BAMIVO-385650 format. One line per field, with one value per residue (C-alpha): residue number from 0; x, y, z. Coordinates in nm, 4 decimals. Layout:
// BAMIVO-385650
resi c(NUM; ...)
c1 c(X; ...)
c2 c(Y; ...)
c3 c(Z; ...)
END
This chain:
// BAMIVO-385650
resi c(0; 1; 2; 3; 4; 5; 6; 7; 8; 9; 10; 11; 12; 13; 14; 15; 16; 17; 18; 19; 20; 21; 22; 23; 24; 25; 26; 27; 28; 29; 30; 31; 32; 33; 34; 35; 36; 37; 38; 39; 40; 41; 42; 43; 44; 45; 46; 47; 48; 49; 50; 51; 52; 53; 54; 55; 56; 57; 58; 59; 60; 61; 62; 63; 64; 65; 66; 67; 68; 69; 70; 71; 72; 73; 74; 75; 76; 77; 78; 79; 80; 81; 82; 83; 84; 85; 86; 87; 88; 89; 90; 91; 92; 93; 94; 95; 96; 97; 98; 99; 100; 101; 102; 103; 104; 105; 106; 107; 108; 109; 110; 111; 112; 113; 114; 115; 116; 117; 118; 119; 120; 121; 122; 123; 124; 125; 126; 127; 128; 129; 130; 131; 132; 133; 134; 135; 136; 137; 138; 139; 140; 141; 142; 143; 144; 145; 146; 147; 148; 149; 150; 151; 152; 153; 154; 155; 156; 157; 158; 159; 160; 161; 162; 163; 164; 165; 166; 167; 168; 169; 170; 171; 172; 173; 174; 175; 176; 177; 178; 179; 180; 181; 182; 183; 184; 185; 186; 187; 188; 189; 190; 191; 192; 193; 194; 195; 196; 197; 198; 199; 200; 201; 202; 203; 204; 205; 206; 207; 208; 209; 210; 211; 212; 213; 214; 215; 216; 217; 218; 219; 220; 221; 222; 223; 224; 225; 226; 227; 228; 229; 230; 231; 232; 233; 234; 235; 236; 237; 238; 239; 240; 241; 242; 243; 244; 245; 246; 247; 248; 249; 250; 251; 252; 253; 254; 255; 256; 257; 258; 259; 260; 261; 262; 263; 264; 265; 266; 267; 268; 269; 270; 271; 272; 273; 274; 275; 276; 277; 278; 279; 280; 281; 282; 283; 284; 285; 286; 287; 288; 289; 290; 291; 292; 293; 294; 295; 296; 297; 298; 299; 300; 301; 302; 303; 304; 305; 306; 307; 308; 309; 310; 311; 312; 313; 314; 315; 316; 317; 318; 319; 320; 321; 322; 323; 324; 325; 326; 327; 328; 329; 330; 331; 332; 333; 334; 335; 336; 337; 338; 339; 340; 341; 342; 343; 344; 345; 346; 347; 348; 349; 350; 351; 352; 353; 354; 355; 356; 357; 358)
c1 c(15.0576; 15.2906; 15.1904; 15.3062; 15.1332; 14.7986; 14.8426; 14.9005; 14.5722; 14.3977; 14.5520; 14.4139; 14.0820; 14.1462; 14.2847; 14.6139; 14.8867; 14.8110; 14.4665; 14.5329; 14.7558; 14.4869; 14.2213; 14.4565; 14.4714; 14.1080; 14.0359; 14.3017; 14.2253; 13.8875; 13.6675; 13.5438; 13.7119; 13.6199; 13.7419; 13.9910; 14.1694; 14.2271; 14.2752; 14.5676; 14.7192; 14.7407; 14.8337; 14.5312; 14.2545; 13.9637; 13.6982; 13.8901; 13.7894; 14.0440; 13.9176; 13.5507; 13.6134; 13.7758; 13.5055; 13.2373; 13.4106; 13.4012; 13.0391; 12.9443; 13.1144; 12.9627; 13.2957; 13.1564; 12.8518; 12.8068; 12.5915; 12.5018; 12.5907; 12.4899; 12.6511; 12.4436; 12.7638; 12.9515; 12.9591; 13.0975; 13.2199; 13.2359; 13.4252; 13.2632; 13.3205; 13.4110; 13.6150; 13.8180; 13.8746; 13.9405; 14.1982; 14.4145; 14.3670; 14.0989; 13.7748; 13.6090; 13.7401; 13.5216; 13.5646; 13.3445; 13.0287; 12.7675; 12.9287; 12.7418; 12.7045; 12.8963; 13.2094; 13.2238; 13.4432; 13.6632; 13.7366; 13.7971; 14.0409; 14.2443; 14.2597; 14.3842; 14.6449; 14.7887; 14.7682; 15.0722; 15.3041; 15.1314; 15.4424; 15.4912; 15.4403; 15.1462; 15.0629; 14.6975; 14.6094; 14.7182; 14.8529; 15.0731; 15.2050; 15.2616; 15.4516; 15.6658; 15.7236; 15.8555; 16.0888; 16.2293; 16.2667; 16.6312; 16.8238; 17.0161; 16.7593; 16.4972; 16.5960; 16.5467; 16.3183; 16.1031; 16.0880; 15.9726; 15.7041; 15.5583; 15.5833; 15.3410; 15.0030; 14.9367; 14.6783; 14.4466; 14.6995; 14.7134; 14.9581; 14.8754; 14.5525; 14.3321; 14.3193; 14.5588; 14.8243; 15.1847; 15.3842; 15.7289; 15.9734; 16.2414; 16.5204; 16.3245; 16.1883; 15.8548; 15.5628; 15.2888; 14.9643; 14.7208; 14.4029; 14.2743; 13.9240; 13.8714; 13.9771; 14.0999; 14.4442; 14.3575; 14.3169; 14.6029; 14.8080; 14.6927; 14.7735; 15.1336; 15.1720; 15.0649; 15.3293; 15.6091; 15.8002; 15.7634; 15.9092; 16.1819; 16.2587; 16.2844; 16.5891; 16.4080; 16.0645; 15.8077; 15.4907; 15.2381; 14.9356; 14.6634; 14.4075; 14.0730; 14.0290; 13.7847; 14.0422; 14.3389; 14.3183; 14.4100; 14.7254; 14.9451; 14.7532; 14.8816; 15.2182; 15.2164; 15.1108; 15.4043; 15.6853; 15.5286; 15.4731; 15.7850; 16.0403; 15.9875; 16.0626; 15.9502; 16.2404; 16.2877; 16.2098; 15.8875; 15.7933; 15.7913; 15.5869; 15.3264; 15.3042; 15.2743; 15.0090; 14.8127; 14.8284; 14.6448; 14.4231; 14.2874; 14.2438; 14.0617; 14.2883; 14.1238; 14.3454; 14.2287; 14.3798; 14.7117; 15.0021; 15.1578; 15.4183; 15.2328; 14.9281; 15.1534; 15.3310; 14.9819; 14.8883; 15.1915; 15.1437; 14.7873; 14.9083; 15.1875; 15.0210; 14.7280; 14.6690; 14.5756; 14.9094; 14.8610; 14.5024; 14.5599; 14.8274; 14.5924; 14.3704; 14.6226; 14.7685; 14.4147; 14.4613; 14.8125; 15.0359; 15.3627; 15.3070; 15.2440; 15.5696; 15.7951; 16.0351; 16.0428; 16.2688; 16.5900; 16.5786; 16.2739; 16.3864; 16.7390; 16.5646; 16.4021; 16.7387; 16.9425; 16.6920; 16.6020; 16.2646; 16.0268; 15.6681; 15.4807; 15.1589; 14.9623; 14.5973; 14.4157; 14.3382; 13.9760; 13.6571; 13.4468; 13.1128; 12.9696; 13.0584; 12.8085; 12.6054; 12.2646; 12.1052; 12.0502; 11.8482; 11.6585; 11.5457; 11.4562; 11.2378; 11.0645; 10.9814; 10.8612; 10.6342; 10.5053; 10.4450; 10.2572; 10.0272; 9.9233; 9.8329; 9.6488; 9.4524; 9.3721; 9.2367; 9.0236; 8.8829; 8.7809; 8.5958; 8.4078; 8.3422; 8.2485; 8.5998; 8.6956; 8.7802; 8.5065; 8.5757)
c2 c(5.8051; 5.6154; 5.4141; 5.6400; 5.9804; 5.7632; 5.6785; 6.0709; 6.1465; 5.9035; 6.0136; 6.3741; 6.2488; 6.1927; 5.8506; 5.7427; 5.6317; 5.2623; 5.3076; 5.4961; 5.2078; 4.9356; 5.1579; 5.1848; 4.8162; 4.7500; 5.0148; 4.8832; 4.5134; 4.4485; 4.7286; 4.4888; 4.3940; 4.2336; 4.3188; 4.0339; 4.1583; 4.5048; 4.3385; 4.1045; 4.4175; 4.6205; 4.3373; 4.4432; 4.2353; 4.1968; 4.3155; 4.5349; 4.9161; 4.9966; 4.7925; 4.8613; 5.2300; 5.2259; 5.0666; 5.2337; 5.5845; 5.4549; 5.3760; 5.7049; 5.9247; 5.7349; 5.6178; 5.2480; 5.0679; 4.7268; 4.4658; 4.1191; 3.7976; 3.4650; 3.4218; 3.6105; 3.7732; 3.8291; 4.1754; 4.2793; 4.6475; 4.7827; 5.1021; 5.2989; 5.6705; 5.8477; 6.1033; 5.8561; 5.6798; 6.0054; 6.0761; 5.7738; 5.8410; 5.5880; 5.7686; 5.5334; 5.1771; 4.9020; 4.8218; 5.1117; 4.9881; 4.7080; 4.4010; 4.0697; 3.8325; 3.5786; 3.7801; 3.9006; 3.5695; 3.5997; 3.9581; 3.8885; 3.5978; 3.8475; 4.0887; 3.8065; 3.7261; 4.0567; 4.1049; 3.8303; 4.1147; 4.4590; 4.6498; 4.5876; 4.8280; 4.6626; 4.7196; 4.6435; 4.8193; 4.7211; 5.0459; 5.0070; 4.6781; 4.7859; 5.0940; 4.8726; 4.6407; 4.9291; 5.0704; 4.6939; 4.6709; 4.6827; 4.5699; 4.3597; 4.1790; 4.1053; 3.8013; 3.8681; 3.5420; 3.6393; 4.0053; 3.8687; 3.6796; 3.9279; 4.1701; 3.9135; 3.9307; 3.6382; 3.4059; 3.3833; 3.4966; 3.8531; 4.0441; 4.0830; 3.8809; 3.8925; 4.1678; 3.9682; 4.2273; 4.2193; 4.3005; 4.4559; 4.5443; 4.8141; 4.5638; 4.4904; 4.1353; 4.0688; 3.8720; 3.7559; 3.6773; 3.4188; 3.3335; 2.9877; 2.9795; 2.6913; 2.3297; 2.3084; 2.4904; 2.6313; 2.9907; 2.9677; 2.8386; 3.1460; 3.3614; 3.2288; 3.2773; 3.6295; 3.7053; 3.5311; 3.8496; 4.0125; 3.7088; 3.6769; 4.0492; 4.0310; 3.9195; 3.7628; 3.6700; 3.4738; 3.3054; 3.2855; 3.0594; 3.1230; 2.8671; 2.8416; 2.5316; 2.3789; 2.3789; 2.2600; 1.9186; 2.0845; 2.2271; 1.9204; 2.0123; 2.3597; 2.2894; 2.0561; 2.3146; 2.5450; 2.2989; 2.2014; 2.5682; 2.7379; 2.4901; 2.2366; 2.3699; 2.1637; 1.9970; 2.0566; 1.6724; 1.6880; 2.0133; 1.8177; 1.5225; 1.8027; 1.9593; 1.6189; 1.4978; 1.8251; 1.8481; 1.4738; 1.5483; 1.8672; 1.6815; 1.3902; 1.1135; 0.7821; 0.5549; 0.2718; 0.4112; 0.4369; 0.2171; 0.0308; 0.2470; 0.6014; 0.4076; 0.3406; 0.6653; 0.8668; 0.6392; 0.7125; 1.0889; 1.0789; 0.8923; 1.1255; 1.4641; 1.3813; 1.6160; 2.0149; 2.1356; 1.9787; 2.0544; 2.4141; 2.4160; 2.2404; 2.5175; 2.7985; 2.6037; 2.6044; 2.9658; 3.0336; 2.7810; 2.9071; 3.1179; 2.8039; 2.6051; 2.9020; 2.8039; 2.9462; 3.2123; 3.0428; 3.3131; 3.1845; 2.8106; 2.9477; 3.1343; 2.8269; 2.6404; 2.9075; 2.9831; 3.3359; 3.2259; 3.0559; 2.8869; 2.9697; 2.7954; 2.9095; 2.7669; 3.0290; 2.9474; 3.1270; 3.0195; 3.2544; 3.0966; 3.2366; 3.5976; 3.6172; 3.9224; 3.8723; 4.1410; 3.8982; 3.6550; 3.9428; 4.0565; 3.6895; 3.6479; 3.9733; 3.8459; 3.5342; 3.7070; 3.9323; 3.6197; 3.4737; 3.7791; 3.7999; 3.4292; 3.4698; 3.7992; 3.6016; 3.2810; 3.5390; 3.7034; 3.3371; 3.3003; 3.6169; 3.7635; 4.1191; 4.1709; 4.1838; 4.5239; 4.6598; 4.6221)
c3 c(8.1602; 8.3725; 8.6894; 8.9287; 8.7366; 8.7575; 9.1445; 9.1917; 9.0026; 9.2044; 9.5277; 9.4656; 9.5097; 9.8787; 9.8748; 10.0599; 9.8053; 9.8923; 9.8354; 9.5347; 9.3879; 9.4396; 9.2747; 8.9785; 8.9629; 8.9823; 8.7082; 8.4656; 8.4934; 8.6131; 8.7447; 9.0022; 9.3258; 9.6607; 10.0175; 10.0826; 9.7447; 9.8832; 10.2428; 10.0956; 9.9086; 10.1779; 10.4294; 10.6644; 10.8100; 10.5522; 10.8084; 10.9832; 11.0167; 10.7610; 10.5056; 10.5670; 10.5994; 10.2545; 10.0763; 10.2497; 10.1189; 9.7926; 9.7931; 9.9959; 9.7520; 9.4374; 9.2997; 9.3451; 9.3714; 9.6085; 9.4919; 9.6763; 9.5639; 9.5794; 9.8802; 10.1231; 10.3120; 10.0216; 9.8305; 9.5057; 9.4142; 9.1159; 9.0579; 8.7951; 8.8521; 8.5141; 8.6340; 8.8211; 8.4875; 8.3432; 8.5961; 8.4849; 8.1377; 8.0469; 8.0271; 7.7931; 7.9722; 7.9349; 8.3002; 8.4315; 8.2402; 8.3737; 8.4277; 8.2969; 8.5634; 8.4014; 8.3318; 8.7179; 8.8170; 8.5213; 8.6058; 8.9680; 8.8919; 8.6609; 8.9235; 9.1753; 8.8862; 8.8657; 9.2386; 9.2509; 9.1203; 9.1913; 9.1637; 8.7933; 8.5474; 8.3507; 7.9824; 7.9547; 7.6225; 7.2743; 7.2408; 7.5132; 7.4041; 7.0508; 7.1774; 7.4258; 7.1060; 6.9314; 7.2010; 7.1967; 6.8311; 6.7192; 6.3779; 6.5790; 6.7538; 6.5076; 6.2902; 5.9036; 5.8619; 6.1379; 6.0312; 5.7084; 5.8488; 6.0529; 5.7458; 5.5598; 5.7277; 5.9490; 5.8888; 6.1489; 6.4068; 6.5125; 6.7087; 7.1132; 7.0850; 7.3853; 7.6639; 7.9026; 8.0788; 8.0216; 8.3300; 8.3250; 8.5898; 8.6372; 8.4970; 8.1790; 8.2918; 8.1319; 8.2909; 8.0333; 8.1877; 8.0557; 8.2179; 8.1589; 8.1277; 7.8673; 7.9145; 7.5401; 7.4175; 7.1080; 7.1775; 7.4204; 7.1169; 6.9100; 7.2099; 7.2126; 6.8452; 6.8663; 7.1238; 6.9482; 6.8321; 7.1549; 7.3324; 7.0981; 7.1403; 7.5346; 7.7279; 7.9909; 8.0634; 8.2504; 8.1275; 8.4004; 8.3461; 8.6134; 8.6690; 8.8421; 9.0676; 8.8643; 8.5600; 8.7726; 8.5782; 8.2524; 8.3871; 8.2031; 7.8734; 7.8900; 7.9780; 7.6887; 7.4625; 7.5830; 7.5081; 7.1715; 7.0667; 7.2187; 7.2878; 6.9993; 6.6695; 6.3508; 6.1630; 5.7909; 5.7447; 5.9302; 5.7522; 5.4383; 5.5758; 5.7079; 5.3847; 5.1994; 5.4475; 5.4556; 5.0631; 5.0552; 5.3674; 5.1747; 4.8622; 5.0329; 4.8674; 4.8662; 5.0759; 4.8687; 4.5536; 4.7289; 4.6401; 4.9638; 5.0460; 5.0087; 5.2089; 5.4777; 5.4994; 5.5033; 5.7959; 5.9704; 5.9357; 6.0294; 6.3421; 6.3945; 6.3410; 6.5392; 6.8670; 6.9089; 6.7792; 6.4251; 6.4337; 6.4406; 6.1847; 5.9658; 5.9975; 5.9315; 5.6337; 5.4534; 5.4705; 5.4097; 5.2869; 5.3968; 5.7478; 5.9678; 5.8758; 5.9799; 6.2419; 6.5790; 6.6331; 6.8106; 7.0567; 7.2131; 7.2295; 7.3538; 7.6256; 7.7656; 7.7555; 7.9159; 8.2123; 8.0638; 8.0264; 8.2627; 8.2970; 8.5981; 8.6737; 8.9307; 9.0769; 9.2214; 9.6135; 9.5998; 9.4760; 9.2616; 9.1787; 9.5008; 9.3890; 9.1133; 9.1463; 9.2743; 9.0556; 8.7687; 9.0118; 9.1239; 8.7809; 8.6688; 8.9835; 8.8867; 8.5551; 8.6822; 8.9571; 8.6719; 8.4339; 8.7410; 8.8132; 8.4388; 8.4425; 8.7570; 8.6178; 8.3273; 8.5218; 8.7287; 8.4304; 8.2908; 8.5926; 8.6127; 8.2757; 8.3999; 8.5044; 8.1426; 7.9800; 7.7762; 7.3979)
END
C-alpha cells in the first residue's frame, strides 16, 4: 500500500486526514505516542481541546489504551486495535503488541525522529526496502566489483540490518535514519555496511543520526565512524599491511622470535590498526579473509565530495525516562505485597499453631 492509501483507509474510521496521517506514522514506527507529539505534528496546543478530544476518542472507541507513567502527569498511548493495523496492510505488526517498559522510550524516540520529516514516504519493512532497492537497480549503476561482493554472501554483515526506517521524497532523495541507543559504534558500523549497496545506487541521500540527550557526548564518535566507513577507503598498501598484521595476530606470533624489522613492523601495525574500525574488520576477517577488504564504492565517497550526500546529527530536545509505563511498577508492588502477606501469615501461624491447616 502507498501512504495515501493508508491514510484514506484510516480516515474511513471517522478520523480527519490530519489525524489519520498521524495514526499511520504511529502504527508504522512505534505503536506508542504522547500528546505533545500529535500537538507538534498538527500545530496545536498539547493540552488543548482538539488534542485532548483526539486521544479521548481513541481510548473511548477501543483503538488505543492509555497508561500512567512514572511522572504522575504524563500519559502514554498505545494504538493496538488490530482492524486499524489490518487497514494499513500490517495486521501482524509487532507494534500492536504489549510494549516492554524498557522499550517505550526507544519507540517514542523513533517516532520523534520520523516526525522531523513527516511527509516523506517511509519504508519500514525489509520487503519494502528490498523492493525499493530492486527498483533502483540498473546495470549502469551497479559497479561490477560491488555486485560481485554482494553476490558472495557477506560474513556477519546482512543487507538492511536493524528496523530503522528509510524515508524517500518525491524527487528520490533518501533519508536513512539511525537511532543511537548505545555509546559504542560497532552496531552502527554494521548498519552502514549493510546499507552500502543502497547508498551506492541512490543519487542523493542524507544519513540522519538521532541521539537522546543522555548520549550527546558520543556524537563525535559516530561522526568519526561515518568518516571512516563511508569517506575513507582503504588504500592497497594499507590492505597489504592489514592482511599481514591480521595473519600474525591470529597466529599468535611470538614477538620475541621476530627479527628487528619484523618486530618493528608488527608494533607499528598494532598501533596504526587500533580502534573500533579495525577491531570490527578483524572480526570479519576471521570469518572471511576477502570480503572485509573490498574497497568502498566510489559512488559513496564521491557523494560526500560532491555534496550529494550529507550527515545530519540531531539531539532530541525531549527527555523520555519519565515516560516509562507505571504498570510494571504496580505489578512489582503487588508481588512485594503478596510476599509480605505470606511472610506475615507464616509468622502468625508460628505464634498460634492452631491456625495451621489440618494435615
